[in-house]
C-alpha positions as CSV (number, residue, x, y, z in Angstrom):
1,M,-20.6,6.8,-26.8
2,R,-20.9,4.6,-23.7
3,S,-21.1,1.5,-25.9
4,L,-17.9,2.6,-27.7
5,R,-16.1,3.1,-24.4
6,L,-17.2,-0.3,-23.2
7,A,-16.0,-1.9,-26.4
8,S,-12.7,-0.1,-26.1
9,L,-12.3,-1.4,-22.5
10,I,-12.9,-5.0,-23.7
11,F,-10.4,-4.7,-26.6
12,L,-7.7,-3.0,-24.6
13,T,-8.0,-5.5,-21.7
14,A,-7.7,-8.3,-24.2
15,V,-4.5,-7.0,-25.8
16,G,-3.0,-4.7,-23.2
17,G,-0.9,-7.0,-21.1
18,W,2.2,-6.5,-23.1
19,W,2.6,-2.8,-22.1
20,V,1.2,-3.2,-18.6
21,F,4.1,-5.5,-17.5
22,K,6.8,-4.0,-19.6
23,P,9.8,-3.0,-17.5
24,A,9.8,0.6,-16.2
25,S,12.8,2.9,-16.3
26,P,14.6,2.3,-12.9
27,Y,14.2,5.1,-10.5
28,V,17.1,5.6,-8.2
29,A,16.2,7.0,-4.8
30,E,18.0,10.1,-3.6
31,P,19.1,9.4,0.0
32,I,17.8,11.6,2.8
33,S,20.7,13.3,4.5
34,T,19.7,12.5,8.1
35,V,18.8,8.8,7.4
36,E,21.2,5.9,7.9
37,M,20.1,2.9,5.7
38,H,21.4,-0.6,5.8
39,C,20.0,-3.1,3.3
40,F,19.9,-6.9,3.1
41,A,18.9,-9.5,0.5
42,E,17.6,-13.0,1.0
43,T,16.9,-15.9,-1.4
44,Q,14.9,-18.3,0.8
45,P,12.1,-19.2,1.0
46,V,11.5,-16.7,-1.8
47,P,13.8,-13.8,-2.9
48,Y,13.2,-10.6,-0.9
49,S,15.1,-7.6,0.3
50,F,14.7,-5.1,3.1
51,C,16.3,-1.9,4.3
52,I,16.5,-0.6,7.8
53,N,16.2,3.2,7.9
54,R,17.1,5.1,11.1
55,V,17.1,8.9,11.6
56,R,20.4,9.7,13.3
57,G,19.9,10.6,16.9
58,S,16.4,9.2,17.3
59,Q,15.7,7.0,20.3
60,N,12.3,5.9,19.1
61,R,12.1,2.1,19.0
62,D,8.8,1.9,17.1
63,V,9.1,0.1,13.8
64,V,7.2,1.1,10.6
65,F,7.1,-1.5,7.8
66,H,7.1,0.3,4.5
67,F,5.6,-1.3,1.3
68,H,6.7,0.5,-1.9
69,G,4.7,1.1,-5.0
70,R,4.8,-0.7,-8.3
71,N,8.3,-0.9,-10.0
72,G,9.9,0.2,-6.7
73,D,12.4,-1.5,-4.4
74,A,13.4,-1.6,-0.8
75,T,15.4,1.6,-1.0
76,W,12.4,3.8,-2.0
77,W,11.6,5.0,1.5
78,N,15.0,6.7,1.8
79,D,14.2,9.2,-1.0
80,S,14.5,12.9,-0.3
81,P,12.3,14.3,-3.1
82,S,9.4,11.9,-2.4
83,Y,6.7,12.1,0.3
84,S,8.9,10.1,2.6
85,G,11.5,12.8,2.5
86,E,8.8,15.3,3.5
87,V,7.7,13.0,6.3
88,V,11.2,12.8,7.7
89,R,11.7,16.5,7.5
90,R,8.4,17.1,9.3
91,W,9.6,14.9,12.2
92,A,12.8,17.0,12.4
93,Q,10.9,20.3,12.2
94,T,8.5,19.4,14.9
95,Q,11.3,17.7,17.0
96,Q,9.5,14.4,17.0
97,Q,11.5,11.2,17.6
98,A,11.5,9.3,14.2
99,P,10.5,5.6,14.2
100,I,12.7,3.0,12.6
101,V,11.4,2.4,9.0
102,V,11.9,-1.0,7.5
103,S,11.1,-1.1,3.8
104,I,10.3,-4.5,2.4
105,S,10.4,-5.7,-1.2
106,F,9.5,-8.9,-3.0
107,G,10.2,-7.4,-6.4
108,A,8.8,-4.8,-8.7
109,L,5.2,-6.1,-8.6
110,W,3.7,-8.2,-5.7
111,L,0.7,-8.8,-3.6
112,L,0.5,-10.0,0.0
113,D,-1.9,-12.8,-0.7
114,D,-2.2,-15.9,1.5
115,S,1.0,-17.4,0.2
116,L,3.3,-14.4,0.4
117,M,1.7,-13.2,3.6
118,A,2.8,-16.4,5.3
119,V,6.4,-15.7,4.1
120,F,6.2,-12.1,5.4
121,E,4.8,-13.1,8.8
122,H,6.8,-16.2,9.6
123,E,10.1,-15.5,7.7
124,V,10.6,-11.8,7.0
125,M,9.3,-10.3,10.2
126,P,11.4,-12.6,12.4
127,R,14.4,-12.0,10.2
128,V,14.0,-8.2,10.5
129,E,13.6,-8.5,14.3
130,R,16.9,-10.5,14.5
131,E,18.7,-7.8,12.5
132,L,17.3,-5.1,14.8
133,G,18.3,-7.0,17.9
134,E,15.2,-6.1,19.8
135,K,11.4,-6.2,19.7
136,P,9.8,-3.0,18.5
137,T,7.9,-0.9,21.0
138,R,5.1,-0.6,18.5
139,L,4.6,-2.0,15.0
140,M,3.1,0.0,12.2
141,A,2.8,-0.1,8.4
142,V,2.7,2.4,5.6
143,G,2.5,2.0,1.8
144,E,1.8,3.9,-1.3
145,S,-0.2,2.8,-4.3
146,M,0.5,-1.0,-4.7
147,G,2.1,-0.7,-1.2
148,G,-1.1,0.9,0.2
149,L,-3.0,-2.2,-0.9
150,N,-0.4,-4.4,0.8
151,A,-0.5,-2.3,4.0
152,L,-4.3,-2.9,4.2
153,L,-3.8,-6.6,3.6
154,A,-1.2,-6.8,6.4
155,A,-3.6,-5.1,8.8
156,L,-6.6,-7.2,7.8
157,K,-4.8,-10.6,7.6
158,M,-2.9,-10.1,10.9
159,P,-5.5,-8.9,13.3
160,N,-4.3,-6.3,15.9
161,R,-0.7,-7.0,15.1
162,F,-0.2,-3.4,13.9
163,S,-1.1,-0.5,16.1
164,K,-1.5,1.8,13.1
165,V,-1.6,1.3,9.3
166,A,-1.4,4.1,6.7
167,S,-2.8,3.2,3.2
168,L,-1.8,5.9,0.7
169,C,-3.6,6.0,-2.7
170,A,-4.3,2.3,-2.8
171,P,-5.8,1.3,-6.2
172,L,-9.0,-0.1,-4.7
173,A,-12.1,-1.1,-6.6
174,T,-15.7,-1.7,-5.4
175,V,-16.2,-4.6,-7.9
176,S,-14.6,-8.0,-8.3
177,P,-12.5,-8.6,-11.5
178,F,-14.9,-11.5,-12.1
179,A,-18.0,-9.3,-12.0
180,A,-20.1,-8.8,-15.1
181,L,-18.3,-6.6,-17.6
182,A,-21.2,-4.1,-17.4
183,D,-20.6,-3.8,-13.6
184,I,-16.9,-3.3,-14.1
185,A,-17.6,-0.7,-16.7
186,Q,-20.1,1.0,-14.4
187,F,-17.3,1.3,-11.8
188,V,-14.8,2.6,-14.3
189,F,-17.1,5.2,-15.9
190,S,-18.5,6.5,-12.6
191,S,-15.0,7.1,-11.1
192,S,-11.9,9.1,-12.0
193,T,-10.3,5.9,-13.4
194,S,-8.6,6.5,-16.8
195,M,-9.0,3.9,-19.6
196,K,-5.3,3.1,-19.3
197,R,-5.5,2.5,-15.6
198,A,-8.7,0.5,-15.9
199,V,-7.0,-1.8,-18.3
200,M,-4.0,-2.1,-16.0
201,M,-6.3,-2.9,-13.0
202,M,-8.0,-5.6,-15.0
203,V,-4.7,-7.2,-16.1
204,F,-3.2,-7.0,-12.7
205,S,-6.3,-8.4,-11.0
206,R,-6.4,-11.4,-13.4
207,K,-2.7,-12.0,-12.7
208,F,-3.0,-11.9,-8.9
209,Y,-6.5,-13.2,-8.5
210,P,-6.9,-16.4,-10.5
211,S,-10.4,-17.0,-9.1
212,E,-13.3,-15.2,-7.4
213,A,-12.6,-17.2,-4.2
214,H,-9.0,-16.0,-4.3
215,W,-10.1,-12.4,-4.7
216,L,-12.6,-12.7,-1.8
217,A,-9.8,-14.1,0.5
218,N,-7.1,-11.6,-0.6
219,H,-8.6,-8.2,-1.4
220,P,-9.1,-5.5,1.2
221,M,-12.7,-4.7,0.2
222,P,-14.3,-8.2,0.9
223,L,-11.9,-8.8,3.8
224,S,-13.0,-5.6,5.6
225,Q,-16.6,-6.6,5.3
226,R,-16.4,-10.0,7.0
227,E,-13.4,-10.0,9.4
228,T,-13.6,-9.3,13.1
229,P,-13.5,-5.7,14.3
230,R,-10.2,-4.0,14.2
231,S,-10.4,-2.0,17.4
232,G,-6.7,-2.6,18.1
233,T,-5.5,-1.1,14.8
234,A,-5.9,2.5,13.8
235,F,-6.1,3.3,10.1
236,Y,-5.0,6.3,8.1
237,V,-6.5,6.2,4.6
238,T,-6.0,8.8,1.8
239,C,-6.8,9.2,-1.9
240,G,-6.9,12.0,-4.4
241,A,-10.2,13.1,-6.0
242,K,-8.6,13.1,-9.4
243,D,-6.6,9.8,-8.9
244,E,-6.5,8.1,-12.3
245,W,-6.8,4.7,-10.5
246,G,-10.3,5.8,-9.3
247,C,-9.8,4.9,-5.7
248,T,-11.8,7.6,-3.9
249,G,-15.2,5.9,-3.9
250,A,-13.8,2.5,-2.9
251,S,-11.7,4.2,-0.2
252,E,-14.7,5.9,1.2
253,Q,-16.6,2.6,1.3
254,L,-13.6,0.9,3.0
255,V,-13.5,3.7,5.6
256,T,-17.2,3.3,6.4
257,T,-16.9,-0.5,6.7
258,L,-13.9,-0.3,9.0
259,R,-15.5,2.3,11.3
260,A,-18.7,0.2,11.4
261,R,-16.6,-2.8,12.6
262,G,-15.0,-0.9,15.4
263,A,-11.8,0.6,13.9
264,T,-10.5,4.1,14.4
265,V,-10.0,5.6,10.9
266,D,-8.5,8.9,9.8
267,W,-9.9,9.6,6.3
268,V,-7.9,12.2,4.5
269,P,-9.3,13.0,1.1
270,R,-7.1,15.0,-1.2
271,P,-7.9,17.2,-4.3
272,G,-5.2,16.0,-6.6
273,G,-4.2,12.9,-8.6
274,H,-2.4,9.7,-7.8
275,C,-0.6,9.8,-4.5
276,D,-1.5,13.3,-3.6
277,I,-0.4,12.9,0.0
278,E,-0.8,15.4,2.9
279,T,2.6,14.6,4.5
280,D,2.3,16.6,7.7
281,S,-0.7,14.7,9.0
282,L,0.8,11.4,7.9
283,A,4.1,12.2,9.7
284,D,2.2,13.1,12.8
285,A,0.0,9.9,12.6
286,L,3.1,7.7,12.5
287,V,4.5,9.0,15.8
288,A,1.2,9.8,17.7
289,P,0.4,7.5,20.6
């Protein structure tokens, strides 16, 4: 049976790209009633967009960069039915001053590798600051799924730039996409990763990581093991035990590594599937000193 599953993984990976990258049905975010959102689009040096979200009446000048999940866009933070809507409602219920949330998008599917990180740091962030008209009191980041991966990359590639980073259900793996297939299969079969998600992770990885060297330089797992201690950045990491991307084991390993290197990390394991998020603790983490 194990050999059959391994053969299936090889076959599906070889032929699965056509449905992995097929366009998803566009999801239209439902605006949060208390949030004022203003969006902007740029074409240089690469196309990107961002939306500035302010809760009416808040005097908080902290800025949280939001990175959306796959097939999302810059409007996805301002979505009442999603976890972000629950976060905003938690801030209101507990009478906490909401930070400014700036949601960034480079398209439906993207990774903050060295090239795109340079654009984000040297073009996007200054552009956002000019639009805000002031420097943030504190800078934080949050992202879900693909965005959770990008939030980790922002923290690890920009040492101590962010006071806090929340990575939600990031599809992390403990093995390189260039590892022996048997090692990849061992990771897949020992985790909650579904066959469909395993194929998607393989195809995505080969798209974004053209070589082992590129993976080592642009993936949170190897980056966390060799970079300097992150004592200036606090992390909030969460994943569901039944997440079909199988991220629990890798997330636990990441948390152990970050703590060993001096970072403060809140590890929030959840019982459910993909992006099972405990919104109260997340909301509190994004406004706590």
